[in-house]
Each structure stands twice: as C-alpha cells, then as structure tokens.
N, C-alpha and C positions, 0 to 999 in steps of 0.2 A: 779402831782395832777391835777384834773379837777375841774374847777369852773363852777357851774351852777347857773344862776341868775333866781330864780323862784318866780314870783310875781303874786298873785291873779289868780291862775290857777284852776278853778273849785271849788271855795269855796262853791257855792250853793250845789253842789253834796256832798261835805264833810259835810255840815250842815245837810243834810238829813241823812247821815250815823250817825252823832253825835246824832241826835234826836232819831234814832232807838236804838243806844247804851244806851242812857240815859234811855229810856223806859225799856230796858232789865235789867238794874241794879238799877232800882227804882228811877233814876233821882237824887239821893243824891250824895254828894261829900265826904262822910266820915267825919272823925273828924277833918281833917286838915283845917286850915284857914290861920292864920299867915300872911305872906307877899303876898300870892296869891291874885289876883284880884277877885272881885266877879263875873264878867262876862267875863273876859279875854280880854276885849276890850282895845286897846291902846288909845282910845279917853278919854278925861277928860275935864270938863267944864273949859273954859278959858285957856286951855293949849293944843295946837295942838298935842304935842307928849306925852300927858298923864303922864307927870312927868318924863319921861325917857330922857336919853341923846339925843336920836333920835328914829325914828321908825325902824331903820335898825338893823337887827340881823344877824351876820355872824356865821354860824354853820359849823364846821369841822366834816365831817361824813364819815362813811363807808357804808352808804346806797346809793344804786344806782337805777336808772330807776324807776320801779313801786313803790318800797319802798320809795324812795325820794319824788316822786310825792304825795303819800298818806300822808306822814308826812307834806308836804308843804300845801296840801289842808286842812288837819285837823287843823293845826296851824293858817292858814289864815282865816279859818271860825271862829275861836275863837278870833283872834286878827285882825280885818278887815283892819286896817291901816298899818300893818307891812310890811316892805320891807325885805324879807327873802332871804339871799344868802347862798346857800348850796355849800360847797367846798369839793369835794370828794377826798379821799385818803385812803390807807390802814391804819391800826392802827399805824404801824411804821412810815409811812409818816406823818400822822397827828401829832403824838407826836414829831417827828423831827421838824416839822414846828412850833409848839407851843413853843418848846424849843428855836429855832432860833429867834423867835419873842419876847421872854420873856422881852427884854428891851423895846419893844414898841408893845405890843400885838395888833393883828389885828382881832382876832376872839373872840367870846363871849362864845361859848359853843362847847364841843365835844359830839357828839351824836352817840352812837353805839359802840365806841371803848373803852369806860371806862368800864373795866371788872374786875371781882373779882380775876381772876387768876394772875393779876399783883400786887395785894396787894397794898403796899404803894410806889411802885417803881417810879411812876410818880406823886405822890401826890403834890410835891412842885410846879407843874405847874398849880395847880387848887386852887380855893377859897375853904376854909373850909365851906361847905354849904350842909345841908341836907334838903330835901324838907319837906313841911308841912304835907305830906301824908306818911311819913316813917312808922308811926305806923299803917297804914292801909294795909301794905304789909304783906305777910306771913313772920313769924319770920326769917326764914333762908335767906330771900331775902332783909332784911333791910341793910342799909348802913354799910359796914364793917369797914370803916375808916374815916367817916365824910366828905369825898370829893366826892365819887361816889354814884349815886342814880340808883338803878337797876330796870329796868322795864321789862326785857325780859330774858327768859331762852331758849337758843338755843342748841338743842341736836346735838351730833356728829353722823352722819349717813353715809351710803354709797349710792351714787347716781349712778344708773346702767342704761346703755343703753341696753334696752331689745332686740333690733335687734342683737347687737353684742353678747350678752349673749346667745341667741338662736343659732346663727351661730356657736359659739364655743362649744355648747353643755353643757353649765354650768348652775348651779342653785345657784346663790350667796346668801348666807344667813348670812354670818358673816365674821369676819376678816380673819379667817383661809383660806377661799376660795380665798383670794387675792394672795396667794402664788402658785396658780395653774400655771403650766408651760404655759398654753394657754394664760395667762394674762401677760406674760413677756412684759414689755414696754407699757402696755395698762392701767395701774393704775395711777391715777393722784392725786396730792396733792398740796396745796399751800406751801409756804416756811415758816416753823415755826419760822425762825429768823426774818421775816418781817411781818407776818400776824398773828393776834390774833386768827383768825378762824382756821388756819392751826395748830397753837400751841395747840388749843383746841382739834383738831383731835388727836394729839400725846397724849395729856392728856387722851382722851377718850380710846385710846388703853391701856394705863397704868392702867386706872381705871378698865378696863375689865380683864386684864391679870395679874395685880399685880403692884401697884405703885412702880416704881424704881426697879422692880424685874428683875432677869435674863431672865425670860420668856418673859417679855414685850420688853426688849432691844434686845433679840435674834430674836423676831418676826420682829422688825423694821429693824434689820440687814438683815434678810432674804428678807424682802420687798424691800429694796434697792438693794439687789443682784438680785432680780427679775425685775429690771429695773424701779422702781418707778420714775415717771416723775414729776418734780416740775413745776407747772404752774405759770404764771406771776401774776394772780389776780383771785379773786373768779369768776368774770364775764367771764374771759378767760377759767376757768375750766369748768363752766357750759356750755359754748359754745362748748368746746371740747367734752363733753359728749353728749349734744343734737345733735351736728353735726355728731357724729359717729367717731370722730378722736380717741377717747379713750373709753374703756368699762366701767370703774368704776372710781369714784372720792370719796376720803374721804372728806366729805362735811358737811356743816352746815345745819341743818334741815330747817331753815328759807329759805335759798336760794334754796334748793332742792324742797321743797313744792311749792315755788313760780313758778318754771318751770312747774309743773303739773297744777297749777292754771291758768297759761297762755294758757293752751290748748294742750301742748305737750303730745303725746300719746306713744312715744317710750322711755320713761324713767320711772323708778320706784324708790321708796325710800326704803332702807333696814335698819331696826333697828337691828344692829348686835346681833346675838343670844348669843354671849358671854356676852353681857350686853351693854346697852346704857346709856350715861350720858351727861350732858350738862354744858355749861359755862353761867354764869350770866352776862349780859351786861347792860349798862345804859348810863348815861350822867354825865358830869361834867362841872362846870362853870369855864372858863379859868381865871386864876389869872391876875388881872389888865386889863381885857378886856374893850372895850370902852362902853359897854351898859349892865352892870351887873344886874340892876334891871329888865330890860325886859327879860334878859336871865333867871333869877330866876322865873319870872312869867310864862314864857313858860315852864320851867322845872317843875314847880308845876302843870301845866295843864297836862303834859305828865305823871306825877307820880300819878295823882288823879284817883280815880275809874272810873269817866266818861271818862277821857282821855284814860285810858287803855282799857276801853270797846270799845271806838271808834276805837282804833288801832286793837283790836281783831276782830271786825266785818269785817274790810276791808283787813287785812293782816294775813298771816299764822304765828301767833306768840303765844307762851305760855307766858302769862303775870304773873306778880309777885304779883298782888293785892290779898288780901284775900276776896274781894267782889265777889259776885256771878255775873259773867259777861259771855257773850257769848264766845264760843270757835269756832274757824274756823273749818268748816266741814271736811277739809282735814287733820286735826291733830288728830291722834288716841289718845284715852285716855291713860294716863300713866299706867293704870291698864292692858292694853293690850301689854305693852312693858316690857321687862326685864330691869327695870330702876335701875340704880346704883347711889348712892350719891358720889360725889367727896370729897376727903380729902383736903379741902382748907387750913386747918391749916398747913399741910405738905408743900403745895405749897408756902405758905407765909413764912415759915421757910427756904425753899430751893428755892428761887425765880428763880435761874438760872439753876437748876439741869436738867430740861427737855431740855432746850435750849442747854446746854453744851453737854449733852448726844447725842442729835440729831446731833449737829455739828461734834462731834467726829466720829460718824458712817457715816455721809454724806461725810466727808473728806476721810475716809477710802475707799469709793467706787468711789470717783471722784478726786483722787489725781494722 
C-alpha cells in the first residue's frame, strides 16, 4: 500500500469549485443535519481541534492521483485545519489492513472501497453509521446495511486503445468482440479476487449475459482461453492501455473517463452493446478509529448534495444524490446507454459465487 500525506494542496481552487457547485444545486444542503457541522470547519471557539480527538484524519482509499487530489482539495476547503492522510491500496489490501489493525485501529475511514456488492461481508470492521443525508439519495442508493454510505455509481466499461484497434482492423462494440483471435493476449483485467473493480467487471459480464448462467461462464472461459491478462492494479491497467501494451481493458467508467479528461486522444470508452451496469461505491467509518467524529463530519459532507455537486463538477462521477446537480460533460446520459440493473439481492445471498466461479476457471487455464 502507498501512503500519501496530502495537506492544504490547492484549497482555494477547490473552494471555487465548491461555490460553483453550490450555485448549480441551489446552495442548499437537503434535509440532513444531525451530527454534521454547519460549515464543515474543524475550528471551534476555545478548542483548537473543534471538539475532535485531533485534526488528523487517516483515510484508506482506492482513489489515486487526480481523484485523490480532488477529494483532498474539496475536504480541505471545507475543513481548513484538517491534517488529511490518504493511504492508497486496493479494496482487498485496505480490508486486510483494517482487519489486521482491528485491535488498535490506525485509520478513520475507508473511501471508495465500501461497495454494495460485498453486502455485509466486512461490516464487522466498520461502525454502524449512516450519514444524515441518506434520505436525500435516490432510493436504490441508500445504505443497504447501516454501515456503508454510497456516493458513486461506477459503470463497467471497455477501455480501448484506438491505435491498436485500427491496426488490427477491429471495431470493438461489446463483450463478444473480446474473443476475436486478433485480441489473443491483448485484453486486460484486474484480479477479481483482489480488486473490487475487477470483480465488478465480472459482475457486469454476468448482468449482460445472464447472472450465474452457462452463457456468462462460457464467455469468461473463452476469454481466459483467448489469453486474458490479469493486471497488477487499476493504474497499471490504464497505463497498459494508454501506452499501447494492450488493446482493451475491462475497466471502471470512472478510471476510463479520467484518462480522456487528462487529454489522452488514443483511447475511447465503450459501453458494451450487450448491456452496461455498475457497482455502487461509498465510504465507511472504521470501527474504533482514532477520530470518529471528524470522520463522520467529513462523511456527512461527502454524502451531502453540495458535497456530491462539488465532486461531480471536478470529477467524472455518477453521483447518488436525488438533488439536481451538474453532470460531468464526458459522462453520457444513461438514456444513451443500454443500462441494466444489477441483482444485488442475489449477490448478497451468494456472496462468494462470482469469486469461486472465477477462481475455478482461472485455475483451469493456469494450472
């Protein structure tokens, strides 16, 4: 895992973004109030730390580079005295770390890896806490277990290197195209046993082809037979596509759109014609963490309509609030996508089914 100590980096720029976002959504905060602070500041009269254990907040996160910087700036603009430490790791790494530290927790929040597809699997590691703004979210995005708070919907997409696509004479439009002989050894994915994003990609295939169906498993079997490459991390995968080492990646929309937003012109995002779906991700307060009240106040800001508006202005994210907030210009409306709803009830009743099915097929091709 990587630790990045991010303190007061560009808060004024973030404040400008926040002001724009507030104007876009009417400046209100919705119906939530509760434990959230009125202005987000960690300052309090007569108390240097604003009533918190300290001004330090340790966040275990799956966010990297630009995304981590944006979150840091937005939070520091709202909480000017905060000392924010972002510790990067995959979902699996973060959960393993939180579990190992459970006797003496070092982190306060997990941001980005708390997702609905895991159900209650890791709930014991987190405080039972739902933000004050849960009832301002679209109904399907409200907390499913009383531990995780969902702020983002990330679609499963295909990230294509257009130079290689043209060189191979292909026109990639969906999952079926990944089985082309020309793409043998040129399709990339994360490890579904370690990465929530990669597991979401497998779930996306199953949602499009039939959940736990023979058709879906046969497709994954054929994909592995066609030399599917397992990447080390999401950043390594995007680098592999952008750099031309691979032709296609089964990717998360957030990461894929971010590449285009950065100015790359040799990649494009494909929403599979068989159907596109997404995983809902959010945040959780680590059980027994050193600074729970500050973590909850930061969590309330992220989940609030103005917090989500600020994120949406600066980042390519589909947010969960029911408020009328801006949408990033690079995100196509769902009405233009063959959007499918995932069966979360089945996933929660069969939490290991997709992992075990994947592991069996992967072992078959790599034993």
